[in-house]
C-alpha positions as CSV (number, residue, x, y, z in Angstrom):
1,M,20.1,238.3,5.9
2,Q,18.6,235.5,4.4
3,F,15.5,233.5,5.3
4,I,13.6,230.2,3.9
5,C,9.8,231.1,3.9
6,K,7.0,228.6,3.2
7,L,4.2,230.6,2.0
8,G,1.0,230.8,0.6
9,T,0.1,232.6,-2.3
10,P,-3.2,234.7,-3.2
11,T,-4.0,231.9,-5.7
12,G,-4.0,229.2,-3.2
13,Q,-0.9,227.6,-4.2
14,V,2.2,226.5,-1.2
15,I,5.7,227.6,-2.5
16,E,9.2,227.8,-0.4
17,E,11.2,230.3,-1.4
18,V,14.4,232.2,-0.4
19,M,13.9,236.0,0.5
20,E,16.3,238.7,1.8
21,A,15.1,241.4,4.7
22,H,16.9,243.3,7.3
23,D,15.1,241.4,9.8
24,E,12.2,238.9,10.0
25,T,9.7,241.1,11.6
26,T,10.2,243.4,8.6
27,L,9.9,240.5,6.1
28,K,6.8,239.2,8.0
29,K,4.9,242.8,7.2
30,D,5.9,242.9,3.7
31,L,4.9,239.4,2.7
32,S,1.4,240.0,4.7
33,N,1.3,243.6,2.6
34,Q,1.7,241.2,-0.6
35,G,-1.2,239.0,0.3
36,Y,1.0,235.8,0.9
37,H,0.3,233.6,4.1
38,L,3.3,232.6,5.9
39,F,2.9,229.2,7.0
40,E,6.9,229.2,8.0
41,I,10.1,231.2,8.3
42,R,13.6,230.3,9.3
43,R,17.1,231.7,8.9
44,R,19.2,230.2,5.9
45,G,22.1,228.6,7.4
46,L,23.0,226.3,10.0
47,M,21.4,228.2,12.8
48,G,18.2,228.3,10.8
49,R,18.2,224.6,10.5
50,L,19.1,224.1,13.7
51,R,16.5,226.3,15.0
52,L,17.2,226.3,18.7
53,P,14.7,227.7,21.3
54,T,16.0,231.0,22.8
55,L,15.2,232.5,26.0
56,G,13.1,235.5,24.3
57,A,11.1,233.1,21.9
58,R,8.3,232.7,25.0
59,N,7.8,236.2,24.8
60,Q,7.2,236.7,21.2
61,K,3.4,235.4,21.2
62,I,0.9,237.6,23.4
63,S,-0.2,235.8,26.1
64,P,-4.1,235.3,26.1
65,R,-4.3,236.9,29.6
66,D,-2.5,240.0,28.4
67,L,-4.7,240.2,24.9
68,M,-8.0,239.8,27.1
69,I,-6.5,242.5,29.7
70,F,-5.9,245.0,26.6
71,N,-9.4,244.2,24.9
72,Q,-11.2,244.9,28.0
73,E,-9.9,248.0,28.6
74,L,-10.1,249.1,25.0
75,A,-14.0,247.9,25.0
76,A,-14.2,250.5,28.1
77,L,-12.7,253.3,26.2
78,L,-14.7,253.0,23.0
79,R,-17.9,253.0,25.1
80,S,-17.0,256.2,26.6
81,G,-17.1,257.4,23.3
82,L,-13.4,257.8,22.6
83,P,-12.2,257.5,19.0
84,M,-9.9,254.4,18.3
85,L,-6.9,256.5,17.8
86,Q,-6.8,258.2,20.9
87,A,-7.7,255.0,22.6
88,L,-5.0,253.0,21.2
89,E,-2.7,256.2,22.5
90,L,-3.9,255.8,25.6
91,M,-3.4,251.8,25.9
92,L,0.2,252.2,24.6
93,S,0.9,254.4,27.6
94,R,-0.1,252.0,30.1
95,Q,1.2,248.8,28.5
96,R,4.1,247.3,30.5
97,N,4.8,244.2,28.2
98,P,7.6,245.3,25.9
99,V,6.9,243.1,23.1
100,F,3.2,244.1,23.1
101,K,4.0,247.6,23.4
102,Q,6.5,247.2,20.2
103,I,3.7,246.0,18.5
104,L,1.0,248.2,19.6
105,T,3.4,251.3,18.6
106,Q,3.4,250.2,15.1
107,V,-0.2,249.2,15.1
108,R,-0.9,252.8,16.4
109,D,1.4,254.4,13.6
110,Q,-0.6,252.2,11.1
111,V,-4.0,253.2,12.2
112,R,-3.0,256.8,12.3
113,S,-2.3,256.7,8.7
114,G,-5.5,255.5,7.6
115,E,-5.5,251.6,8.1
116,D,-8.0,249.8,9.7
117,L,-7.1,248.1,13.4
118,S,-7.9,244.8,11.8
119,T,-5.8,245.4,9.2
120,A,-2.9,246.6,11.3
121,I,-3.2,244.0,13.8
122,A,-3.4,241.0,11.0
123,A,0.0,242.1,9.7
124,Y,1.2,240.5,13.2
125,G,-0.6,237.7,12.6
126,D,1.7,235.0,14.1
127,R,2.0,237.3,17.7
128,F,-1.8,237.0,17.9
129,P,-4.4,234.4,17.8
130,G,-6.2,233.9,14.2
131,L,-9.4,234.8,15.5
132,Y,-8.6,238.2,16.7
133,P,-8.1,240.0,13.4
134,A,-11.3,238.3,11.9
135,T,-13.2,239.7,15.1
136,L,-11.8,243.2,14.8
137,K,-12.8,243.0,10.9
138,A,-16.6,242.0,11.9
139,G,-16.6,244.8,14.2
140,E,-15.8,247.1,11.7
141,R,-18.0,246.2,9.3
142,S,-20.9,246.2,11.3
143,G,-20.2,249.3,13.6
144,E,-20.2,247.6,16.8
145,M,-16.8,247.3,17.7
146,E,-17.0,247.6,21.3
147,Q,-20.0,244.5,21.3
148,V,-17.5,242.2,19.3
149,I,-14.6,243.2,21.5
150,R,-16.5,242.0,24.5
151,R,-17.8,239.0,22.7
152,F,-13.9,238.2,22.1
153,V,-13.1,238.9,25.7
154,R,-15.5,236.6,26.9
155,H,-14.3,233.7,24.4
156,L,-11.0,234.1,25.8
157,K,-12.2,234.3,29.5
158,L,-13.7,231.0,28.8
159,E,-10.9,229.4,27.1
160,L,-8.6,230.6,30.1
161,E,-11.0,229.1,32.8
162,T,-11.0,225.7,31.1
163,R,-7.1,225.7,30.9
164,K,-6.8,226.9,34.7
165,R,-9.4,223.7,35.4
166,V,-6.9,221.4,33.8
167,T,-4.1,222.9,35.0
168,S,-5.1,222.8,38.3
169,A,-6.5,219.4,38.2
170,M,-3.0,218.1,37.1
171,V,-1.0,219.7,39.4
172,Y,-1.3,217.3,42.5
173,P,-0.6,214.1,40.3
174,A,2.2,216.2,38.5
175,A,3.7,216.9,41.9
176,L,3.4,213.3,43.1
177,V,5.3,211.9,40.1
178,G,8.2,214.6,40.2
179,L,9.0,214.2,44.1
180,S,8.9,210.7,43.5
181,L,11.4,210.9,40.9
182,V,13.4,213.3,42.8
183,L,13.9,210.7,45.4
184,I,14.5,207.5,43.1
185,A,17.1,209.9,41.8
186,V,18.8,210.6,44.8
187,M,18.7,207.4,46.4
188,T,20.1,206.0,42.8
189,V,23.0,208.7,42.5
190,F,24.2,209.2,46.3
191,V,22.7,206.5,48.7
192,L,23.0,203.2,46.8
193,P,26.8,203.6,45.5
194,N,27.7,204.3,49.3
195,F,25.8,200.7,50.4
196,T,28.0,199.3,47.3
197,D,31.1,200.0,49.0
198,F,29.9,198.8,52.3
199,F,29.1,195.6,51.0
200,S,32.0,195.0,49.0
201,T,34.0,195.0,52.3
202,L,31.7,192.1,53.5
203,N,31.7,188.7,52.8
204,V,28.1,188.1,52.3
205,D,26.0,186.7,49.0
206,L,23.9,189.9,47.7
207,P,20.7,188.6,46.4
208,L,19.9,189.1,42.7
209,V,17.4,192.7,43.3
210,T,20.2,193.8,45.3
211,K,23.1,193.0,42.4
212,I,20.7,194.8,39.8
213,T,19.8,197.9,41.6
214,M,23.4,198.4,43.2
215,G,24.8,197.7,39.1
216,F,22.3,200.4,37.8
217,S,23.0,203.1,40.8
218,L,26.8,202.7,40.0
219,F,26.3,202.6,36.1
220,V,24.4,206.0,36.5
221,K,26.9,207.3,39.1
222,E,29.8,206.7,36.4
223,H,28.1,207.9,33.5
224,I,25.9,210.8,34.8
225,V,27.5,213.4,32.6
226,V,26.9,211.4,29.4
227,I,23.4,210.6,30.6
228,L,22.3,214.1,31.3
229,I,24.4,215.1,27.6
230,V,21.8,212.4,26.3
231,L,18.8,213.6,27.8
232,V,19.4,217.3,26.7
233,V,20.1,216.4,23.1
234,G,17.3,214.0,22.8
235,T,15.1,217.0,24.3
236,V,16.0,219.4,21.9
237,A,15.7,216.8,18.9
238,F,12.5,215.9,20.2
239,M,11.5,219.7,20.5
240,Q,12.6,219.8,16.9
241,Y,10.8,216.8,15.5
242,A,7.3,218.0,17.3
243,R,8.1,221.7,15.4
244,S,8.3,220.0,12.0
245,E,5.1,219.8,10.3
246,T,5.4,215.6,10.0
247,G,6.3,215.5,13.8
248,G,3.3,217.9,14.7
249,L,0.9,215.8,12.9
250,T,2.3,212.4,14.2
251,L,2.7,213.4,18.0
252,S,-1.1,215.2,17.5
253,R,-2.5,211.7,16.3
254,L,-0.9,209.7,19.2
255,L,-2.2,212.5,21.6
256,L,-5.8,211.6,20.4
257,Q,-5.0,207.8,20.4
258,T,-3.6,207.8,24.2
259,P,-5.6,205.6,26.4
260,F,-8.0,207.7,28.8
261,L,-6.3,211.1,27.9
262,G,-7.0,210.8,24.2
263,A,-10.7,211.2,24.5
264,L,-10.2,214.3,26.7
265,F,-7.8,215.9,24.5
266,H,-10.4,215.5,21.3
267,R,-12.9,217.3,23.5
268,L,-10.6,219.9,24.2
269,A,-9.8,220.8,20.7
270,L,-13.4,220.1,19.5
271,S,-14.2,222.9,22.2
272,E,-11.9,225.3,20.8
273,F,-13.2,224.8,17.1
274,C,-16.9,225.4,18.5
275,R,-16.2,228.7,20.6
276,S,-14.2,229.9,17.9
277,L,-17.0,229.4,15.3
278,S,-19.3,230.9,17.5
279,T,-17.8,234.1,18.6
280,L,-16.9,234.7,14.4
281,L,-20.8,233.8,13.7
282,A,-21.9,236.0,16.2
283,G,-20.1,238.8,15.0
284,G,-21.7,238.6,11.2
285,I,-18.9,237.2,9.6
286,P,-20.2,234.7,6.9
287,L,-20.2,230.9,8.0
288,V,-17.4,230.0,5.0
289,S,-15.1,232.4,6.3
290,S,-15.8,231.8,9.9
291,M,-14.8,228.3,9.1
292,E,-11.4,229.2,7.7
293,V,-10.5,230.6,10.9
294,S,-12.0,228.6,13.2
295,V,-10.4,225.2,11.4
296,K,-6.9,227.1,12.4
297,A,-7.7,227.9,15.7
298,V,-7.5,224.3,16.5
299,S,-4.5,223.4,18.5
300,N,-4.2,219.8,17.5
301,L,-3.1,219.3,14.1
302,H,-4.4,215.9,13.4
303,L,-7.9,217.1,14.3
304,R,-7.2,220.4,12.4
305,G,-6.7,218.2,9.3
306,Q,-9.7,215.9,9.5
307,L,-11.9,219.4,10.0
308,A,-10.1,221.3,7.0
309,P,-12.1,219.5,4.1
310,T,-15.3,220.7,5.9
311,T,-14.8,224.0,4.8
312,D,-14.7,223.4,1.0
313,S,-18.0,221.0,1.7
314,V,-19.8,224.2,3.3
315,R,-18.7,226.7,0.4
316,E,-20.4,224.1,-2.2
317,G,-23.8,224.3,0.2
318,K,-23.8,221.4,2.0
319,A,-24.9,221.7,5.6
320,L,-22.5,222.2,8.4
321,A,-24.0,219.4,10.3
322,E,-23.7,217.0,7.5
323,T,-20.2,217.8,6.6
324,L,-19.0,217.4,10.8
325,E,-21.0,214.3,10.7
326,S,-18.8,213.0,7.3
327,T,-15.4,213.4,8.9
328,G,-15.9,211.3,11.7
329,A,-14.2,213.2,14.2
330,V,-17.2,214.7,15.8
331,P,-19.7,212.8,18.4
332,E,-23.0,212.5,16.9
333,I,-24.5,214.2,19.8
334,L,-22.9,217.3,18.6
335,V,-23.7,217.0,15.0
336,D,-27.5,217.0,16.2
337,M,-27.1,220.1,18.4
338,V,-25.2,221.5,15.4
339,E,-28.0,220.3,12.8
340,V,-31.0,221.9,15.4
341,G,-29.1,225.2,15.4
342,E,-28.9,225.7,11.6
343,A,-32.7,224.8,11.4
344,T,-33.6,227.4,14.0
345,G,-31.3,229.9,12.4
346,S,-29.3,230.1,16.1
347,L,-26.3,228.5,15.0
348,D,-24.1,230.6,16.8
349,V,-25.9,230.3,20.3
350,M,-26.1,226.5,19.8
351,L,-22.4,226.4,19.0
352,S,-21.7,228.2,22.3
353,D,-23.7,225.8,23.8
354,V,-21.8,222.9,22.5
355,S,-18.1,224.5,23.5
356,D,-19.9,224.9,27.3
357,F,-21.1,221.1,27.0
358,L,-17.8,219.9,25.9
359,D,-15.9,221.9,28.7
360,E,-18.1,220.2,31.2
361,E,-17.3,217.0,29.7
362,V,-13.6,217.6,29.9
363,E,-13.8,218.2,33.3
364,T,-15.8,215.4,34.3
365,R,-13.6,213.0,32.2
366,L,-10.3,214.7,33.8
367,Q,-11.9,214.0,37.3
368,R,-12.4,210.6,36.2
369,V,-9.3,209.7,34.7
370,L,-7.2,211.4,37.8
371,S,-9.5,209.1,40.3
372,L,-7.7,206.2,38.2
373,L,-4.5,207.4,37.6
374,E,-3.6,208.8,41.1
375,P,-3.7,205.2,42.7
376,I,-2.1,203.5,40.1
377,M,1.2,206.1,40.5
378,L,1.1,205.6,43.8
379,V,1.0,202.0,43.9
380,L,4.2,202.3,41.0
381,M,6.0,204.7,42.8
382,G,5.5,202.7,45.9
383,I,6.9,199.6,44.3
384,I,10.0,201.4,42.8
385,I,10.8,203.0,46.3
386,A,10.4,199.6,47.9
387,T,12.2,197.9,45.7
388,L,15.2,200.0,46.4
389,L,14.7,199.8,50.1
390,I,14.4,196.1,49.9
391,S,17.6,196.0,48.0
392,V,19.3,197.4,50.8
393,Y,18.1,196.0,53.8
394,L,18.2,192.2,52.4
395,P,21.7,192.0,52.7
396,L,21.4,193.5,56.2
397,F,19.1,191.2,57.3
398,S,21.0,188.3,56.1
399,L,24.2,189.6,57.4
400,L,22.5,190.0,60.9
401,G,21.1,186.6,60.5
402,S,25.0,184.9,60.0
403,V,26.3,186.8,63.2
404,E,23.4,185.4,65.1
């Protein structure tokens, strides 16, 4: 089986090679053992180029919640004095996620053969956050594995709580829009065409708004199959474009430029960076290495590209606050807080405070945006539904007037 791989070499070059392997997992492990960094992998041939989403693809990456529970229990076992290998054996017997269990089995075997846990986990870098193997390595170097794991668990908890608050705040507007769209679709496809047949039997001059809505409903009903096919193909094409490097960068940039919501997503991405950097620094990892991992942890590709040069600047000896300010992507108040952290020697604590500040600002901005969006959505949906109803009742009123 042949795969097209986009690789980062140990010397820093990015290459694309065609390689043969029994399966994708084996190839990833071999490349990792050879010191390559895998950016992208796909099967060679038509199916590899299409890269259609599969039902099992969602389960390939370990969810943050499963990872948090695993590390909570692992830290408790290590605290009780259980050796790492025995702790992994016990965790393996308790694991219910089949994908996670398969990975843990192979990790356990590698640890039994003498490898460090961080090295074994790093071989499955696409299944875990990039922060995780770096955190484990810090624990192995310092001899404080339990404390480092608990710090990582706290990081995951805060991240999950932030996402949960954002998701909960979006439930009502999403439900409102969804129900309104369903109502509009039902009226357009099932209700309005029946009135069209009814009005065609009457000698009534239909208003312009009725002619437009009836014509639109008939078009949708007659071409519903074609419309659904176009929607499905368009959705798949959009997903493929979003997964490409160019598409991901473009969409990330547009997301940050979205009115009202752009600042919200910008703060969320900065919070990811600051919290990851704080966790790694608190674990004893040097600043440059921590920067390399933390920049990759930023989900927004455009902001990640803006922050990427800061690693080289810090490596050259510049202060972190100075390099962040030079990007133009970090608010001035955050730069000042980072500068204070560097001056006082408590950069990890200050970065944690910065991420907490950003999370609170995200929640405040989100509530403010929703307070504006909800009435706007209600008015727009009300106008659309009212237009559909008026288009139906106006001819009836005209008919009643002529009868009288």
